[in-house]
C-alpha positions in Angstrom: 0.0 0.0 0.0 2.9 2.4 1.1 4.5 1.7 -2.3 1.5 2.7 -4.2 1.2 5.9 -2.2 4.8 6.6 -2.8 4.5 6.0 -6.5 1.4 8.2 -6.9 3.1 11.0 -5.1 6.2 10.9 -7.2 4.1 10.9 -10.3 2.2 13.9 -9.1 5.4 15.7 -8.3 6.7 15.0 -11.9 3.5 16.2 -13.5 3.1 19.3 -11.2 3.9 22.7 -12.8 4.6 22.4 -16.4 1.8 20.0 -17.2 -0.7 22.6 -16.2 0.3 24.6 -19.3 -1.8 23.5 -22.3 -0.3 23.3 -25.9 -1.2 26.3 -28.0 -4.1 25.7 -30.3 -2.5 26.4 -33.7 -4.0 25.2 -37.0 -1.6 22.7 -38.4 -1.8 24.2 -41.8 -1.3 27.9 -40.5 1.4 29.9 -42.2 3.8 32.7 -41.0 3.3 35.8 -42.9 6.3 36.9 -45.1 8.7 39.6 -43.7 8.2 43.2 -44.5 11.1 43.0 -46.9 13.3 40.3 -48.3 16.1 39.5 -45.8 18.7 40.0 -48.7 17.9 43.8 -48.0 20.3 43.5 -45.0 24.0 43.5 -45.3 24.8 42.0 -41.7 23.0 39.6 -39.5 23.5 39.5 -35.6 22.2 36.2 -34.0 21.3 36.6 -30.4 21.2 33.8 -27.8 17.8 32.0 -27.4 15.9 33.5 -24.5 12.9 32.3 -22.4 9.7 34.4 -22.2 9.3 36.0 -18.7 8.2 33.3 -16.2 9.2 30.2 -18.0 12.5 30.1 -16.2 10.8 28.9 -13.1 10.8 25.3 -14.3 14.2 23.6 -14.7 13.2 21.7 -17.6 12.5 24.9 -19.6 15.8 26.1 -18.8 17.5 22.9 -20.1 15.4 23.0 -23.1 16.7 26.6 -23.8 20.2 25.5 -23.5 19.6 22.6 -26.0 17.8 24.9 -28.5 20.5 27.5 -28.2 23.0 25.0 -29.3 20.9 23.7 -32.1 20.4 27.2 -33.4 24.0 28.1 -33.0 24.9 25.1 -35.1 22.5 26.0 -38.1 22.1 29.8 -38.5 25.8 30.9 -38.6 26.2 28.7 -41.5 23.6 30.8 -43.2 24.7 34.2 -42.2 28.5 34.2 -41.9 29.1 34.3 -45.8 26.9 37.3 -46.0 28.7 39.0 -43.0 32.0 38.4 -44.6 30.8 40.2 -47.9 32.4 43.7 -48.3 30.0 46.6 -48.0 30.2 50.2 -49.2 28.8 52.7 -46.7 27.1 51.8 -43.6 25.8 48.3 -43.5 22.2 47.6 -42.9 22.0 45.1 -39.9 19.3 42.5 -39.0 19.1 41.3 -35.4 17.9 37.7 -35.0 16.3 37.0 -31.6 14.9 33.6 -31.1 12.7 33.3 -28.1 10.9 30.4 -26.4 7.4 31.9 -26.0 5.8 28.8 -24.4 7.0 25.4 -23.6 6.5 22.0 -21.7 9.7 20.1 -21.8 10.3 16.8 -20.1 13.9 16.2 -19.2 15.8 13.1 -19.8 15.8 12.1 -16.0 12.0 12.3 -15.8 11.8 10.3 -19.1 13.9 7.4 -17.7 11.9 7.3 -14.5 8.3 7.7 -16.0 8.7 7.3 -19.7 5.5 8.1 -21.6 3.5 8.8 -18.4 5.4 11.9 -18.0 3.3 13.4 -20.9 4.3 15.0 -24.2 6.8 17.8 -24.7 6.0 20.7 -26.9 7.5 24.2 -27.6 6.5 27.4 -29.4 9.4 29.6 -30.5 9.0 33.1 -31.8 11.7 34.6 -34.0 12.1 38.4 -33.5 13.8 40.0 -36.7 14.5 43.5 -36.1 16.2 46.3 -38.1 19.0 47.3 -35.8 19.2 50.9 -37.0 15.5 51.8 -36.8 14.2 49.1 -34.2 11.5 48.2 -36.8 10.2 44.7 -36.6 10.8 43.0 -39.9 9.1 39.8 -39.0 7.9 37.9 -36.0 7.3 34.3 -37.2 6.4 31.6 -34.7 7.1 27.8 -34.8 5.4 25.0 -33.0 6.6 21.4 -32.6 5.7 18.4 -30.2 7.3 15.2 -29.1 4.7 12.5 -28.6 4.8 11.1 -25.1 5.0 7.4 -26.2 7.7 7.9 -28.9 9.6 10.1 -26.2 9.2 7.5 -23.6 10.6 4.6 -25.8 13.5 6.8 -26.9 14.4 7.8 -23.3 14.0 11.5 -24.1 15.7 11.5 -27.5 12.4 12.5 -29.2 12.2 15.4 -26.8 15.6 16.7 -28.0 14.8 16.0 -31.7 11.6 18.3 -31.2 14.1 21.1 -30.4 16.4 20.3 -33.3 13.3 20.5 -35.6 12.5 23.9 -34.3 16.1 25.0 -34.9 15.7 23.8 -38.6 12.5 25.8 -38.9 14.2 29.1 -37.6 17.0 28.4 -40.1 14.7 27.6 -42.9 12.8 30.7 -42.4 15.9 32.9 -42.7 16.9 30.9 -46.0 13.7 30.8 -47.7 12.9 34.5 -47.2 16.3 35.7 -48.2 15.7 36.5 -51.8 11.9 37.1 -51.7 9.3 37.4 -48.8 7.3 34.2 -48.8 6.7 33.3 -45.2 6.7 29.7 -44.0 4.7 27.0 -42.2 4.1 27.4 -38.4 3.8 23.7 -37.4 5.2 21.8 -40.3 8.7 20.8 -39.8 11.2 22.1 -42.3 13.8 19.8 -44.0 16.8 19.2 -41.8 19.8 21.6 -42.4 22.6 19.8 -44.5 
């Protein structure tokens, strides 16, 4: 009897907090609007670290997810912007600031996956990408990207599916920058982009 109570108490602790947040209701077919101008209008690109929206840092899992996502974004985006940043420019270069932000999230850490598997629930994250003209402060675009890690798949993979969800979000961020470089076309909100080469 006491073992059952202990198990129930542990499960309640695991599911407390982040589980109260519900996944944003976004149409799977939704599209991000195109940026105000083609991103090729800018001569320089500054990638900022991934941030958490206010209040999200209260849960350790969210902080861990931010760190993973920051690594994923930092592996992908510089490959796109470094060649442009190295190109000589006459006059004052026009700079675009790239600010990825985790706007909402529920992330199950590896330790909880090992202990509770799929019973810990699904992970999901909503990332907003703030693209800002550095000189004027004008918001050029604010696309958002949503991905989810199924609880059963994440349980069987001992948390690998949760981390792959973050990698898909990083691919979506990089893809938005790439596909909107020559012409403003927008992108999908919840459909994963092809992995970066």
